[in-house]
C-alpha positions as CSV (number, residue, x, y, z in Angstrom):
1,G,0.4,25.3,51.0
2,D,3.2,24.7,48.5
3,A,0.7,24.9,45.6
4,I,0.1,28.5,46.5
5,A,3.7,29.5,45.7
6,D,3.0,29.5,42.0
7,Q,4.5,31.5,39.2
8,L,3.3,35.1,39.2
9,S,1.5,36.4,36.1
10,V,3.5,38.9,34.0
11,G,2.0,42.2,33.0
12,V,-0.1,44.7,34.9
13,T,-3.3,43.2,36.4
14,R,-6.3,44.9,35.0
15,G,-8.6,46.6,37.5
16,H,-6.1,46.6,40.4
17,P,-5.8,50.0,42.0
18,A,-2.0,50.0,41.8
19,A,-2.3,49.7,38.0
20,E,-4.1,52.9,37.8
21,T,-2.3,55.3,40.1
22,D,0.7,57.6,39.9
23,G,1.6,56.6,43.4
24,I,1.4,60.1,45.0
25,G,-0.7,60.3,48.2
26,V,-2.4,56.9,47.8
27,I,-1.6,55.1,51.1
28,A,-3.1,55.4,54.5
29,V,-0.9,53.8,57.2
30,S,-2.1,52.4,60.5
31,I,0.2,52.1,63.5
32,V,-0.9,50.9,67.0
33,S,1.3,52.1,69.9
34,H,1.4,50.4,73.2
35,G,3.6,53.1,74.9
36,H,6.2,52.8,72.1
37,G,6.7,56.6,72.1
38,A,10.0,57.3,70.4
39,M,9.7,54.3,68.1
40,V,6.4,55.6,66.7
41,T,7.7,59.2,66.5
42,R,10.7,57.9,64.4
43,L,8.5,55.8,62.2
44,V,6.0,58.6,61.6
45,G,8.9,60.9,60.6
46,Q,10.1,58.3,58.0
47,L,6.6,57.9,56.6
48,L,6.1,61.6,56.2
49,A,9.1,61.6,53.9
50,C,7.3,59.1,51.5
51,P,5.2,60.9,48.9
52,E,2.9,57.9,48.6
53,V,1.7,58.3,52.2
54,A,-1.4,60.5,52.4
55,Q,-2.6,59.6,55.9
56,I,-1.1,58.1,59.1
57,I,-3.5,56.8,61.7
58,V,-1.7,56.3,65.1
59,T,-3.8,54.5,67.7
60,R,-2.7,54.9,71.2
61,N,-3.8,51.6,72.8
62,V,-2.6,52.9,76.2
63,P,-2.2,56.6,77.3
64,E,1.1,58.3,76.3
65,P,2.1,61.9,75.7
66,T,3.7,61.5,72.2
67,R,3.4,64.4,69.8
68,F,4.0,64.3,66.1
69,V,5.1,66.7,63.4
70,G,3.2,66.8,60.1
71,E,-0.1,66.8,62.0
72,G,-2.1,67.5,58.8
73,K,-1.4,63.9,57.8
74,V,-1.4,62.3,61.3
75,D,-4.7,61.2,62.7
76,V,-4.3,60.2,66.4
77,V,-6.9,57.8,68.0
78,E,-7.0,57.6,71.8
79,N,-8.5,54.3,73.1
80,L,-10.4,54.5,76.3
81,L,-9.7,50.7,76.8
82,P,-7.0,48.6,75.1
83,K,-8.2,46.7,72.0
84,G,-6.7,43.7,70.2
85,F,-4.5,43.9,67.1
86,G,-7.3,43.2,64.6
87,A,-9.8,45.5,66.3
88,N,-7.4,48.4,66.4
89,H,-6.5,48.1,62.7
90,N,-10.1,47.5,61.6
91,A,-11.1,50.7,63.5
92,A,-8.3,52.6,61.9
93,F,-9.4,51.3,58.5
94,R,-12.8,53.0,59.0
95,R,-10.9,56.3,58.9
96,C,-8.9,55.4,55.8
97,R,-9.4,57.8,52.9
98,A,-6.9,56.3,50.5
99,P,-7.0,53.5,47.8
100,F,-4.3,51.6,49.8
101,Y,-4.1,50.6,53.4
102,C,-0.8,49.7,55.2
103,V,-0.6,48.0,58.5
104,L,2.7,48.6,60.3
105,N,4.2,47.6,63.6
106,P,5.6,50.5,65.7
107,D,9.0,48.6,65.9
108,I,9.5,48.7,62.1
109,E,12.2,51.0,60.7
110,L,12.1,51.9,57.0
111,Q,15.2,51.5,54.8
112,G,14.5,54.3,52.3
113,N,11.1,54.4,50.7
114,P,9.6,50.9,50.1
115,F,6.3,52.0,48.6
116,P,7.1,52.6,44.9
117,D,8.3,49.0,44.5
118,L,5.5,47.6,46.7
119,L,2.8,49.4,44.7
120,A,4.4,48.4,41.4
121,Q,4.5,44.7,42.3
122,A,1.0,44.9,43.7
123,G,-0.1,46.1,40.3
124,R,1.9,43.6,38.4
125,T,0.8,40.6,40.4
126,G,-2.6,41.6,41.6
127,G,-1.5,41.1,45.2
128,A,-4.2,41.8,47.7
129,V,-1.5,41.6,50.4
130,T,2.0,42.8,49.5
131,A,4.9,42.8,51.9
132,P,8.6,43.6,51.8
133,L,11.4,41.4,53.0
134,I,11.8,41.8,56.8
135,V,15.2,41.9,58.3
136,A,16.6,42.0,61.9
137,P,18.8,45.0,63.0
138,D,21.9,42.9,62.2
139,G,20.6,42.3,58.6
140,T,19.6,38.7,58.9
141,V,16.3,37.8,57.1
142,E,13.4,37.2,59.6
143,D,10.8,34.5,59.2
144,S,8.1,36.9,58.2
145,A,6.8,34.7,55.3
146,R,5.6,31.2,56.1
147,R,3.5,28.2,54.9
148,F,0.2,27.7,56.7
149,P,0.6,25.7,59.9
150,T,-1.0,22.3,60.3
151,L,-1.0,19.9,63.2
152,L,1.6,17.8,61.4
153,T,3.9,20.8,60.7
154,L,3.6,22.1,64.2
155,A,4.4,18.7,65.6
156,R,7.5,18.6,63.4
157,K,8.5,22.1,64.5
158,A,8.1,21.1,68.2
159,L,10.5,18.2,67.6
160,G,13.1,20.5,66.1
161,G,12.1,20.2,62.5
162,P,11.4,23.0,59.9
163,D,9.2,25.8,61.0
164,G,7.5,26.5,57.7
165,R,9.4,29.6,56.7
166,Y,10.2,30.5,53.1
167,F,13.9,31.0,52.6
168,I,13.9,34.3,50.7
169,D,16.8,36.7,50.2
170,S,17.1,40.1,48.6
171,G,18.3,38.8,45.3
172,Q,15.1,36.8,44.5
173,Q,12.1,37.8,42.4
174,T,8.7,38.7,43.9
175,Q,7.0,35.5,44.9
176,A,3.7,34.3,46.2
177,V,3.6,32.9,49.7
178,D,1.0,31.4,52.0
179,W,1.1,34.2,54.6
180,V,3.1,37.2,55.7
181,A,3.4,38.6,59.3
182,G,1.2,41.5,60.3
183,M,4.2,43.7,61.1
184,F,4.1,45.1,57.5
185,M,1.2,44.4,55.2
186,L,0.1,46.6,52.2
187,F,-3.5,46.1,51.0
188,A,-5.6,47.5,48.3
189,S,-8.3,49.1,50.4
190,S,-11.0,47.5,48.3
191,D,-9.5,44.1,49.0
192,Y,-9.3,44.8,52.7
193,A,-12.9,45.8,52.7
194,K,-14.0,42.7,50.7
195,L,-12.2,40.5,53.2
196,G,-13.8,42.3,56.2
197,G,-10.4,43.1,57.6
198,F,-8.9,41.1,60.5
199,D,-11.0,38.6,62.4
200,E,-11.4,40.3,65.8
201,R,-12.0,37.0,67.5
202,Y,-8.2,36.7,67.4
203,F,-7.2,39.1,70.2
204,L,-3.5,38.7,69.5
205,Y,-1.5,36.4,67.1
206,Y,-2.7,34.5,64.0
207,E,-4.8,37.4,62.8
208,D,-2.4,37.8,59.9
209,V,-2.4,34.0,59.1
210,D,-6.2,34.0,59.1
211,L,-6.5,37.0,56.9
212,C,-4.0,35.7,54.3
213,A,-5.8,32.3,54.3
214,R,-9.1,34.0,53.6
215,A,-7.5,36.1,50.9
216,W,-6.3,32.9,49.1
217,R,-9.7,31.3,49.5
218,A,-11.2,34.4,47.9
219,G,-8.9,34.0,44.9
220,M,-6.5,36.8,46.0
221,R,-2.8,36.7,46.2
222,V,-0.3,37.3,49.0
223,V,3.2,38.3,47.8
224,V,6.6,39.2,49.1
225,V,8.8,41.7,47.3
226,P,12.5,40.9,48.2
227,A,13.8,43.9,46.3
228,V,12.7,46.1,49.2
229,S,13.2,45.5,52.9
230,A,12.3,46.9,56.3
231,V,14.0,46.4,59.7
232,H,12.1,44.8,62.6
233,D,13.4,45.0,66.1
234,A,11.6,41.7,67.2
235,R,10.0,41.5,70.6
236,R,9.1,37.9,71.1
237,D,6.6,38.4,74.0
238,S,5.0,34.9,73.5
239,H,8.4,33.4,74.5
240,R,8.6,35.4,77.7
241,S,5.1,36.0,79.0
242,F,2.6,33.4,80.2
243,R,-0.3,35.6,79.2
244,H,1.1,36.1,75.6
245,M,1.8,32.4,75.4
246,R,-1.8,31.6,76.3
247,W,-3.1,34.1,73.7
248,H,-0.7,32.5,71.1
249,L,-1.9,29.0,71.8
250,A,-5.6,30.0,71.8
251,S,-5.2,31.7,68.5
252,M,-3.3,28.8,67.0
253,L,-6.0,26.4,68.0
254,R,-8.7,28.7,66.6
255,F,-6.9,28.8,63.3
256,L,-6.4,25.0,63.1
257,A,-10.1,24.5,63.9
258,S,-11.1,26.8,61.2
259,G,-9.6,24.5,58.5
260,L,-8.6,27.6,56.4
261,G,-5.0,26.5,56.2
262,S,-5.7,23.0,54.7
263,R,-5.2,22.6,51.0
């Protein structure tokens, strides 16, 4: 894991889509709503103010009456039955008409426009997955970038040891990390397609870990850009719900069995 956090190459990466765009109208954003209503409406409004965003795909995983302004850019998908995280975002990607694809949680709030810096750093580093710093509503940095879990590190965490997070703050340079949380991930669409998107065998949890591990295995980079941040109002369902805890454990065991995180 630590070997991944190498020095990033300097200079624009040849052939990367971000190195060849003016940034206007180049991103399709996917948001999945589970009855989030007002949160999604607020986020869509923030995204519509970003010139880089060409398309917003909102998937209603459960029925809700939300309406959106800017409907020329907003594509609403109504699920007949609820789908998992990966299945929803993979289905949204099939509607993507842009060279970049951004996965966003509905409980993310933008702080200004993060996309110019994210695109610039994706172009400079060749990042297949690029993410901002994620902060809580009180401004504290969340644990959204971590090292790949192993049986040993999980055992240490269970005993009160380190949880594998990278300690990053806004004053640091862009850096490579093992994986970033699926609450905010910006992809070159061509890279997302090469990776086959999220593994839909993970119904909930660890889809992001798995995708980042496969990206590294394919010679692609995962980077965090601390110069930009977004606010996340965390909802730790796995800490409260037996069903979510069961999904979390099942996904963790699947990832450990895959061997993708071992280096």
